[in-house]
N, C-alpha and C positions, 0 to 999 in steps of 0.2 A: 477655742481649743485648736491646738496645732497638731495636725495629723499627717503622717507620711503613708502613702498608699503605694505599695510595691507591686507592680503589675498593672499595665494599662489596657488589658483586654476588656472583654464585655463586663465582667464583674467589677474589676477595678475602676473602669470608667463610670459605671453606674453608681458606685459608692462615692466616687469623687463628685459626681453630679449632685447627689443628695447633700453631701456635706458642704460643698462650696456654695450651694444655693441657700444654705443656712448660716452664711457669714462665718464659716470656720476657715482657718488658715490651712490650706491643703497643698501638699506637694506630691506629685506623681513621679514615680521612678520606674523606668523600663529600659531594657537594653535595645529595644527597637525604637529608633528615633522617630519613625513615622507614627507610631502609637502615641509617643510623648507629644508630638506636634499636634495630633488630632485632639488630645486632651487640652492642651494649652490654647488651641485655636477656638474650641467650642465651649470651654469652661473657664471660670475664673479661678484657675489654679496655676501653680508654678510647676515646671517640669525639669527633670534631671534625666539625662540619657546615660545609662550605665548599668552594671550588674548590681542588683539590690543588696546582695550579700557582702559586697566590698565595703570595708570601713570608710574608705575615702569617699565613696559615692554617698553613703549615708550621712557622712559629715557635711558634704555639700548640700544635702537635702535638709539639713538643719536638725539632725537627730539629737544634738546636744540639749536642746530645749523642747523637744517634741513631747506631747502628752500621750500619744498613741502611735503605734505602727501596725499597719494591716498588710500582711504578706499574702498576696493573692496572685502570685505568678503561676505559670504553668508547671513549675517544677516543685515537687514536695521538698526535695533536698534544699533548694534555694530558699524556700519559705522557712524551713527549720533553722538553717544557718543564719538567715536574716534576723530572726527573733533572738538567736543566741548572741549575735554581735550587738544587736540593739540593747540587750540586757547587760552583757559583760563590759562593753566598751562605752556605751552612752547612757546606761541606766534609764532607758525609756520605761515609764511606769506601766504601760498597758500594751500587751502584744497579742495580736490575733493572727492565726495562721490557717490557711486553707490546705488541707491534706486529702489526697485521693487514695493512695495505696493502702490496701486492706492490712498489710503487714504492719505498717506504722500505726494504723488506728487500733489494731488488736493490742499492740504493745502499750499504746498511750492509755487505753481504757482498761488496762489490766494493772496488776501490782508491779509490773516491770517498770512502769513509768514513775518517775519522781520529778517534781517540778524544779527542784534545784539542779537536776541534771539537764533538763531541757526546758528552759523558762518560757513556756507558752501559756498565757492566761486562758485563752479560748481557742479550741480547735473546731474548725468548721469542715465537715465532710459533705461535699456535694452529693455523693452517692447516697449517703444516709438521708439527707434532706429530701432528695428526689424520691427515694423509696417510701419515705413517710408520706410524701404528697401523693404518690401513686396509690397507696393503701387508702388514704382518705377519699380519693376519687372513687375507688372501688366500693367503699362502704356507703357512699352517697351517689349511687349510679345515675340519678336524674339531675344532678347538679354539675354544671360545667366548672365550678370552682368551689372549694370548701376549705375551711380552716377552723380549728377549735380554739376557744378562749376560756379564760377563767377556770382553768384546770378541767376543761372538758364540759363545764356546765352551760356554756353558750357556744353556738356554732355559727360561723359565717357561711352562707350558701349563695352561690351564684345560680340563678334560675332564668331560663329563656322563657319569655312570655309568648304563648302561642294563641292562635285564633280561638281555641276552645277553653282558654283560661277563664274561670268563672268571674274573676274580678277585673276584667279589662274595662276601661272607660269609667272606672270608679275612683273618685278622689280618695287619696290615702287617708284623709281624716275620717272618712266614712267607714274605713276598715276597722278603726278603733271602736266605732259605735256598733258595727255588725258583729265583731268578735271581741267583746270587751275583756274576756279572760285570756286572750291569745297574747303570749309573751314573745312578740316578734315585731321587728322594726325594719322597714325598707330604708336602708341607709344610702344606697347608691343606685343610679339608673344610667345605663348606656343606651343612647338613642342616636341612630345614624352616625355612629362612631365617636360620639361625644359623651364623656362620663360626667355626671353632675350629682350633687346632693339634692334630693327632691324636697319640695315644700309640701305642707299638708294639703294644699289645693291641687297638687299635681296628680295626674292619672297615669296608669300603665296602659300601653298599647301593644298590639301584636307586633312582634319584631324587636321589642325592647329586651334588654338583658338587665336584670336587677340583682342587687346584692342585698341579702336579708340577714340581720342578726337575730338568731332564734335561741330561746331557751332550749336546752337539750331535751327536756321532756315534751316540748311542743313541736319537735321537728316533723313527726309523722302528720300531725294535724295541719301544720303549715303547708306541707307538700300537697295535701288533699285540697286545701283552700286554693292553692295555685294550680290545681288541675293536674298534678303529677301523680302517676301510679308507680309505687315502689314494688319492685320484684325481688324475691329472695335471691341472694347470690349463691349459686350452687356450682357453676362450671365457669372456669376462667382459663383462657389461653394467653400465655405470656410469650411474646416474640422478642427474644434477646435474653441470653442466659449469662450476661455479665454481672457485675456487682449489684446493679439495681434490680435486674430480674431475679437474681438468686436471693437477694434480701427479701423481696416481695413474696417469693414462693415459700421461703422459710416462715415468714409471718403468717401466711395463709395456712400452713401446716399446723401452726400452734393454736389456731382458732378452735374453740370448743365445738362450734357448729361447723362440721366438716365442709370444706370446699374442694371440689375436684379440680386440680390445676394441672395443666400441661405446659411444658416449656419447649420452645423451638429455638435452637441455637445453630448458627451456621458453622462456627468453628468446632471441629471435632474435639480439640483439646478442651475447650471450655465446656462443651457438652458433656464430656466424660467427667470433668470436675464437678459440674452441677449434679450429675447423676449420683456421684459418690456422696455429695453433701446433703442431698435431699432424700427423705425416707419414703414418703407416699406420693411424690410428684413424678409423673412420667416425663422424661426428657427425650425429645426427638431431635435428631441431627439432620439439619437441612436448611434450605432457604425459606424464610417466612413468606416470601412472595410467591412461592410455589403453591398453586391452587390445590394440587393433589395432597400436599403435605398438610395444608390447612384443613382439608377435608378429613384427613387421617386424625388430626387433632380434635375433630368434632366441632369445628368453628360454627357450623350452622345451628348447633344446639347450645352454644356458649352464651352465658349471660353477659360476659364482658371479654374483650380482647385488649390486652395492654401491650403496646408496641414500644419497646425501650431499647432498641439497638443504638449503636453509636452513629447512625446515619439518619438525619432528619427526613430525607426524601424516602428512604426505605420505610421508615415509621409511618409516614403519611400514606404511601401507596399500599402498604400492608393493611393499614386501618381501613382504607377505602375498599380493598378487596374483601376484608373480613366482614364489613358492613353489607356489601353486596351479596355475600354468601348467606346472610341471615343472622349474623351476630347482633344481639340486641343493643350493645353499647360498645363503642371503640374509643380508646384513649391513646394518644400519641405523645411521645417525648419530642419536643421541638426546641432546639437550641437557638435557631435563627428567628428573631422576633418578626422579621419581614414576611415570614411564612404564615404567621398567625391569622391574618385576614382570610386565608384560604381555607381555614378549618370549617367554617360554616357552609360555604358553597360545596365543599367536598363531602359534607355529611358526617364529619368527625365530631363526636359528641363532646369530648373534652381533651384538653392538652395540658402538658406539664412543661413549664419553662424552668430549666435548671438555674438559669441566671436569677430569675425572680426568687426562687426558693433560697438560693445562697445569699442574695442581697438581703432578703428579709431576715435571715439568720444572723448576718453580720450586724445589720441595723439594730437588732434586738440587744446587742451588747454595747452599743455606742451612743444610744439615745440619752438625752439629758434626764435628770430626775430619776424617780423609781419606776422606770419603764421595764416591764417584764416580757412584753411581747410586741413585735411589729410585723405586720404582714403587708407586703407590697402587692398592689393590684395593677394588672395590665402592664404596660410599659412604663412603670414608675409613675402612673397617673395619679394614684392615690395610695394612702396607707391606712391600715386599721391598727390603732395603737391601744395597747392595754397598759394602764399605769395606776399606781397608788396615789391617791390624793394626799398631799402633804399639808401641814399646817400653814406653810408659807404660800400656798397656792391661792390665787385670787378667787378660785371657784369654791374653796372650802367654806362651808356654811351658807352657800347660796342656793336658791331654788334654780332648777334647770331653766325655767322660762326667763329668769333674771340674768342669766349668764350671757355675756356679749360674745357668743361664738361667731367666727366668720361664716359667711354664707355657704362655704364648702365644707362645713363641719357639722356632723350629727352625732348625738349620743346613741350608741347601739345597745348598751347594757350596763348595768351597775350592780356590783355585789356589795352587800352590807353584811359583814360577818360571813356566814356560810350561805346566805340567801341571795340568789340572783333575782333582781326585781326589774319590772318594766320601767323604762325611763320616761315617766310622764312629766309634764311641765311643772307640776306641783311637787315633784320629788326634790328633797333637800340633799345636796351633796356634802358629805361630812368628811373630816380628816380620817384617813385610814380606809376609806371606800376604795374599791377597785372599779375603775371606769374604763369602758371600751369606746373609743371614738373613731368614727370614719372621717377622714379629712383628705381633701384634694392636696396634691403635693405642694402647691404654692402656699397653703395654709399651715404647713407643719411648723415653721418657726413660731407662729402665734400660738399654736397649740402647746408647744413646749413652754412658752412664757406663761400660759394659763395654768399649766400643770405645776410649775414651780417658779417663784420669783428669783430666789438666790440659787443659781445653777450649781449642781454638783455633777461633775463630769463622770466620776466613777463611783 
């Protein structure tokens, strides 16, 4: 597949890293020569320096025979024009654009938008993706990471293993014997900074972080088995009243089970806009780092604090201050991946990486075969892939124990019809099944081969 990626920032570079590592023909375009040089020096990609929306630049990038163009520059307007030029001048079959401005998104998701007027096949909104991720963190307060699969019938949870966890030092195969009806699988373990797919003889130790694929009906039971106490979410403080904070507050207001939310916003203009847009949420104008303002917001009684300003360091420090004041759970929005190792030492319970959420959303639309969901874990260390099993797939008709999966791949869940079943070794994988796989990044190409022999790009 020949792909042109416009924008060599964090998202563009990460997408290029994924696709070039899977033997695709990738060209990166950016008007910053240093970013282009970084991409070509560190990745197996071609680089073009110039404005992505210029026809001559796209021509040099090979748009005439490109299969897909991904417009992920920092400018919404450049991304939209790039897709228009790619469609009108070069007839590129597949066009994906990242858009941030709420005004554009409102028009695109309303009747005002017509594909023949603005030919974008897929619109990715970082703010919407981050807001959805933040809500999932709030709804699973004891998990440091979470994502839903199989239409919400299965859930990936990241749990920290602590000293009081009842199942420490227990081989994973014994968990199946002890809890024979539990529909949960430990698919990944991070130990001393290294992420791996565990074998049945592996044990969990204090200090580990594990990823578990759980049937939605067994989430509560799984948390109890792993020694986690779930508290009801009643009070939330949101620091940052921009697009993300406002979206989260709106969703909390729609919940049937009422959540008392308060928003702190430093900009008076944005605070006023948030106050007008929200009905039951109290909006406070001021600095989230101000201890007295946090106290006014009731931080010491809050079940969770969500720090989603546009400054990573402010988010981290506000989360630390909120935790010190007595807030049960703090979540920080972190753009810089180099800051992630500081989360645990600082006592920050969970973080949201906009790059990972955006990358996951884009990958969802470019994976081979009938892939309906891709979730990126960590710094692109692993992926959880949901896909339909095709008749051409080597795994169709085979028992799980007979499938030659790479060592870094584990089956997390299988849906047959409307039923989600536990993936035992004796389970037969049939055509039409939906399968969820955890795979380390280096094993993604082999997983795609197993999912489908004759590749369909779109």
